[in-house]
Structure formats: structure tokens, C-alpha cells
C-alpha positions in Angstrom: 0.0 0.0 0.0 2.8 2.4 0.9 4.7 1.6 -2.2 1.6 2.2 -4.3 1.2 5.6 -2.8 4.8 6.5 -3.5 4.2 5.6 -7.2 0.9 7.6 -7.3 2.5 10.6 -5.8 5.3 10.5 -8.3 2.9 9.9 -11.2 0.8 12.9 -10.3 3.9 15.1 -10.0 5.3 14.0 -13.4 1.9 14.6 -15.0 1.8 18.2 -13.7 5.4 18.8 -14.9 4.5 17.5 -18.4 1.4 19.7 -18.4 3.5 22.8 -17.7 5.9 21.8 -20.4 3.2 21.3 -23.0 1.4 24.5 -21.9 4.5 26.6 -22.4 5.4 25.1 -25.8 1.8 25.5 -27.1 1.3 29.0 -25.8 4.7 30.2 -26.9 4.3 29.3 -30.6 2.5 32.5 -31.8 5.0 34.8 -30.0 7.9 32.9 -31.4 6.4 33.0 -34.8 6.1 36.8 -34.6 9.8 37.1 -33.7 10.8 34.7 -36.5 8.8 36.6 -39.1 10.2 39.9 -38.1 13.7 38.5 -38.2 13.2 37.1 -41.6 11.1 40.0 -43.0 8.1 37.8 -43.7 4.6 39.2 -44.2 3.1 41.1 -42.5 6.5 42.4 -41.5 8.0 42.6 -45.0 7.2 46.3 -45.7 8.5 48.4 -42.8 7.1 52.0 -42.5 9.3 54.9 -43.3 11.3 56.0 -40.3 14.4 58.2 -39.6 15.0 57.1 -36.0 17.6 54.5 -36.9 15.8 51.8 -34.9 15.2 48.3 -36.4 11.8 48.0 -38.1 8.9 46.5 -36.1 11.0 46.9 -32.9 7.8 47.5 -30.8 6.2 44.3 -32.1 9.3 42.3 -31.5 9.6 43.6 -27.9 6.0 42.9 -27.2 6.3 39.3 -28.4 9.5 38.9 -26.2 7.7 40.3 -23.2 4.8 38.0 -23.8 7.2 35.0 -23.8 8.7 36.2 -20.5 5.3 36.6 -19.0 4.4 33.1 -20.1 7.7 31.8 -18.5 6.9 33.6 -15.3 3.5 32.0 -15.1 5.0 28.5 -15.7 7.6 29.0 -13.0 4.9 30.1 -10.6 2.9 26.9 -11.4 6.1 24.8 -11.0 6.7 26.3 -7.5 3.1 25.6 -6.5 3.3 22.0 -7.7 6.6 21.4 -5.8 5.1 22.8 -2.6 2.0 20.6 -3.0 4.2 17.6 -3.6 6.0 18.2 -0.3 2.6 18.8 1.4 1.6 15.3 0.3 4.7 13.8 2.0 4.1 15.8 5.1 0.7 14.0 5.5 1.9 10.6 4.4 4.9 10.5 6.6 3.3 12.2 9.6 6.1 14.7 10.0 5.0 18.3 9.6 7.2 21.3 9.7 7.5 23.0 13.0 9.2 25.9 14.7 12.4 23.9 15.2 13.1 24.3 11.4 14.9 27.6 11.6 16.2 27.6 8.0 15.2 30.4 5.6 12.7 29.3 2.8 10.4 26.3 2.8 12.7 24.3 0.5 15.4 24.5 3.1 12.9 23.8 5.9 11.9 20.6 4.2 15.5 19.7 3.6 16.2 20.1 7.3 13.1 18.1 8.3 13.9 15.2 6.0 17.5 15.0 7.2 16.6 15.2 10.9 13.6 12.8 10.8 14.6 10.3 8.1 18.3 10.7 7.5 17.7 11.9 3.9 20.1 14.7 2.9 18.8 16.6 -0.1 22.4 17.6 -1.0 23.1 13.9 -1.7 20.6 13.9 -4.6 21.4 14.4 -8.3 19.6 17.7 -8.6 21.0 21.2 -7.8 19.3 22.1 -4.5 20.0 25.8 -5.2 17.9 25.5 -8.4 14.9 24.2 -6.4 15.4 27.1 -4.0 15.6 29.5 -6.9 12.3 28.3 -8.4 10.6 29.3 -5.2 12.5 32.6 -4.9 11.7 33.4 -8.6 8.0 32.7 -8.0 8.0 35.1 -5.0 9.7 37.9 -7.1 7.2 37.3 -9.9 4.2 37.4 -7.6 5.4 40.4 -5.6 7.2 42.9 -8.0 8.5 46.0 -6.4 8.7 48.6 -9.1 5.9 49.6 -11.5 8.3 51.1 -14.0 10.2 47.8 -14.4 9.2 45.7 -17.5 9.3 42.6 -15.3 10.3 41.3 -11.9 13.8 41.8 -10.8 16.1 39.9 -8.4 17.1 41.8 -5.3 20.7 42.2 -4.1 20.0 39.8 -1.3 18.6 37.2 -3.8 21.8 37.3 -5.8 23.9 36.9 -2.6 22.0 33.7 -1.8 22.1 32.5 -5.4 25.2 33.9 -7.2 24.7 31.4 -10.1 21.0 32.0 -10.5 19.6 30.2 -13.6 16.9 32.7 -14.5 19.1 35.5 -15.5 19.6 36.6 -19.1 23.2 36.0 -20.4 23.6 39.7 -21.3 22.4 40.9 -18.0 24.6 38.4 -16.3 27.6 40.1 -18.0 26.3 43.6 -17.2 25.4 43.0 -13.5 27.0 39.8 -12.1 30.6 40.6 -13.0 30.3 44.0 -11.3 28.2 43.0 -8.3 29.2 46.1 -6.3 27.4 48.3 -8.8 24.0 46.7 -8.1 21.4 49.1 -6.7 17.8 48.3 -5.5 16.5 49.7 -8.9 19.2 48.3 -11.1 19.4 44.5 -10.8 18.9 41.6 -13.3 15.4 40.7 -14.4 13.9 37.2 -13.7 14.2 35.8 -17.2 12.5 32.5 -18.0 13.1 31.4 -21.6 11.9 28.0 -22.8 15.2 26.2 -22.5 15.7 27.3 -18.8 12.1 26.4 -17.9 12.7 22.9 -19.4 15.8 22.5 -17.3 14.0 23.5 -14.2 11.2 21.0 -15.0 13.8 18.3 -15.6 15.6 19.0 -12.3 12.3 18.8 -10.3 11.5 15.5 -11.9 15.0 14.1 -11.3 14.8 15.2 -7.7 11.4 13.6 -7.1 12.7 10.3 -8.6 15.6 10.3 -6.2 13.6 11.4 -3.2 11.0 8.7 -3.7 13.6 6.0 -3.9 15.1 7.3 -0.6 11.6 7.3 1.1 10.8 3.8 -0.2 14.1 2.5 1.4 13.2 4.1 4.7 9.6 2.7 4.6 10.8 -0.8 3.7 13.3 -0.7 6.6 10.6 0.2 9.0 8.2 -2.6 8.0 
């Protein structure tokens, strides 16, 4: 019975991860197509209006498509963080070990890590996934859901975020060069955006799935030992 529940829990998680992947890839297609057509000067972007400003033609349309893709990525990361939290909630109930005030760690990922290590001898750092990426998924969701500046085109990491996660995944490569190599220049209003393109979202989904595979094997070993 216990083994069946482990399998069911993992099955549901994987089903949710696959849904998020399919949702992103389906919803991204029209915006990616706009960017492609602009880049290749295909209709209706083959006859740019006259302009003397020196900017690339259809720049506003390209930027709007890119912002739409980022918004989609942000929505998917938020869904991923929620699914991961619900996954841990299931194991809280199944294992009868709820988080309590003795878990002093910052962030609920680290609280669960401490709880599993103390109660079951399962150290998340021994797993095949990058624990800091799981932490970043939650942190990114918080920044997305609670932006600080209305003038910013999207949510930004804070200086304290980057101190916790100096190799954060969800940072654009150009902004990484601009900001991360000169960390002392960071200001509260000039920090990297939370950038979630498709390839980075897919990596995050893969890491969560890999982590869950490993965790369930560790839980199954402990449950079998206790029988």
C-alpha cells in the first residue's frame, strides 16, 4: 500500500510537470512566430514603415512578443513552484512529519531539507539535482508574484537574492555580464530581471522530476526498513 502511494504521488507530479511543459510550448508558438517573421522580414513584417529614427523596423512588435514570452515563462515558474510545494505537502501528510518551529532555515525548501534530514536521514544535498535551483524556483516565484517597481518591465532579483544564489539560472546572459561581474554596482533599482526562456524552464522542470525520482527512492528505502 505504501509503495503504491509512492508511485501515485510521483505519477501525479510527473503529470503536472508534463502539463506545464506542454502548456508553455503550445502558448509560446504565436509569439515565437512573430519574432521569427520579423527577423526574416516575412509578411506582414516585410514592408516596414518609413522612419528616420535608426531603430530596427517593427521593434515594438518584437519587444511585445518577447515580453509575452517572458510573462508566459513567469506563469509557468509560478505553477512549478506551487506544484513542488503541493508535492511536499503530500509527503508531510503521508509521513506524519509536519514542519514546526524547530526548522529555523530560511525558505520552505530549506525547511523541508532540514526536516527530512533530521527525521529520516535523507540529505537533499546527496541527490542528483541542484538544490540551489529548487530554491531559486521558489524565490523566482516570490519575485514574480510580488514585484516592487511599477516602471520595471518585469520582476527583478534583489541584491539579497543574488547573494544567496550567485549562479542563478533565471538571468539573461547579457544581464549576467552587465550585472553579475560587477556586483558592487548593483542598486535596488538596477538588478537583473527574472528571465525564464523556454530552455531554462525545461531545465527546471527536468531538475524537479529528477529530484522527485531520487527522493521517492530514498523514502521507499526508509519505509521498507521500518516494516
